[in-house]
C-alpha positions as CSV (number, residue, x, y, z in Angstrom):
1,X,222.7,74.0,-25.3
2,X,220.9,77.2,-24.6
3,X,219.3,79.7,-27.0
4,X,221.9,82.0,-28.6
5,X,221.5,85.3,-30.3
6,X,222.4,85.4,-34.0
7,X,222.6,88.3,-36.5
8,X,220.7,88.0,-39.8
9,X,223.9,87.9,-41.9
10,X,225.1,84.9,-39.8
11,X,222.1,82.7,-40.6
12,X,224.0,81.0,-43.4
13,X,226.2,79.4,-40.8
14,X,223.4,77.3,-39.5
15,X,222.1,76.1,-42.9
16,X,221.8,72.3,-42.9
17,X,221.3,72.1,-39.1
18,X,218.1,71.4,-37.3
19,X,217.3,74.4,-35.2
20,X,214.4,76.3,-33.7
21,X,214.4,80.1,-34.1
22,X,212.5,82.8,-32.2
23,X,212.3,86.3,-33.6
24,X,211.3,88.9,-31.2
25,X,211.8,92.6,-30.7
26,X,214.2,92.8,-33.7
27,X,216.5,90.0,-32.5
28,X,216.9,86.3,-33.5
29,X,217.6,83.6,-31.1
30,X,218.2,79.9,-32.0
31,X,218.9,76.6,-30.5
32,X,220.1,73.4,-32.2
33,X,217.7,70.5,-31.8
34,X,218.9,67.0,-30.6
35,X,219.3,64.2,-33.1
36,X,216.7,62.1,-31.3
37,X,214.4,63.3,-28.6
38,X,211.6,65.6,-27.7
39,X,211.8,69.4,-27.0
40,X,209.0,71.4,-25.5
41,X,209.2,75.2,-25.8
42,X,207.0,77.6,-23.8
43,X,207.2,81.2,-24.7
44,X,206.1,83.9,-22.2
45,X,205.3,87.2,-23.8
46,X,204.3,90.7,-22.7
47,X,203.7,93.8,-24.7
48,X,204.1,91.8,-27.9
49,X,207.6,90.7,-27.1
50,X,208.9,87.3,-25.9
51,X,210.2,87.8,-22.4
52,X,211.1,84.2,-21.4
53,X,211.8,80.9,-23.2
54,X,211.3,77.8,-21.1
55,X,212.6,74.6,-22.7
56,X,212.4,71.0,-21.7
57,X,214.4,68.5,-23.7
58,X,214.3,64.8,-23.4
59,X,217.0,63.1,-25.3
60,X,216.8,59.5,-26.6
61,X,219.9,57.5,-27.3
62,X,219.7,55.2,-30.3
63,X,221.6,51.9,-29.8
């Protein structure tokens, strides 16, 4: 799943979920985290704004 933009009044829809949120330039972007695994996030910024989000997710499957 990729980062999606969300409006402040929609934040209540993700309560109870494990997400990471990035707020930049007046917008909010979020991504749900996997149940098990590792997520590395690299933010590239310029002029005080996040320009790029690089993500690497490794998912573990619990048996």
